[in-house]
C-alpha positions in Angstrom: 8.4 0.6 -23.0 11.6 0.0 -21.0 11.7 -1.1 -17.3 12.3 2.4 -16.0 9.2 3.7 -17.8 7.2 0.7 -16.5 8.4 1.4 -12.9 7.4 5.1 -13.3 3.9 4.1 -14.5 3.5 1.5 -11.7 4.6 4.2 -9.2 2.0 6.5 -10.5 -0.7 3.8 -10.0 0.6 3.1 -6.5 0.4 6.9 -5.8 -3.2 7.0 -6.8 -4.0 4.0 -4.6 -2.1 5.5 -1.6 -4.0 8.7 -2.1 -7.4 7.0 -2.6 -9.9 8.1 0.0 -11.9 5.0 -0.5 -9.0 2.6 -0.2 -7.7 4.4 2.9 -11.2 4.4 4.4 -11.3 0.6 3.8 -7.9 0.2 5.5 -9.1 2.2 8.5 -12.3 0.1 8.7 -10.4 -3.2 8.6 -8.0 -1.9 11.3 -10.8 -0.7 13.5 -12.7 -4.0 13.1 -9.6 -6.0 14.0 -8.8 -3.8 17.0 -12.4 -4.2 18.1 -12.3 -8.0 17.7 -9.0 -8.1 19.7 -10.4 -6.0 22.5 -13.7 -7.9 22.7 -12.1 -11.4 22.7 -12.0 -13.4 25.8 -8.8 -14.8 27.3 -9.5 -18.1 25.7 -10.2 -16.8 22.2 -6.6 -16.8 21.0 -7.6 -17.9 17.5 -9.9 -14.9 17.1 -7.0 -12.5 18.2 -4.5 -14.3 16.0 -6.7 -14.0 12.9 -7.3 -10.3 13.6 -3.6 -9.7 14.2 -2.7 -11.4 10.9 -5.2 -9.3 9.1 -3.7 -6.1 10.6 -0.2 -7.3 9.5 -1.5 -8.0 6.0 -2.9 -4.5 5.7 0.5 -3.2 6.9 2.4 -5.3 4.4 0.1 -4.1 1.6 0.7 -0.5 2.5 4.4 -1.1 2.7 4.5 -2.8 -0.7 2.4 0.0 -2.3 4.8 2.6 -0.8 7.8 0.7 -2.2 6.3 0.6 -5.7 5.6 4.4 -5.4 9.2 5.1 -4.2 10.6 3.0 -7.1 8.4 5.1 -9.5 9.8 8.3 -8.0 13.4 7.1 -8.7 12.4 6.0 -12.2 11.0 9.5 -12.8 14.3 11.0 -11.9 16.1 8.6 -14.2 13.8 9.4 -17.1 14.2 13.1 -16.5 18.0 12.7 -16.6 17.6 11.2 -20.0 16.3 14.7 -21.0 12.7 13.9 -21.5 9.6 14.1 -19.4 8.0 10.8 -18.3 4.8 9.7 -20.1 1.8 10.4 -18.0 -0.5 7.5 -17.1 
């Protein structure tokens, strides 16, 4: 398997994750919990807010990375089709 085919397969896996109801539900739950912690924290609880903020940013980075892998997979699919053959399904 060449790199283009590997990118396509990884993109398909990323697509499944991005479309996963369970994963998206967990992301929403983490985001809601963090927002709740931030709102409920007192003025002096900066560490609590910072930890919640960092977790929110981590979720954002994970989503962005998954989207980048998916986008790379889409480009790989185009390249494979230009070779005159359909990509192998995962």
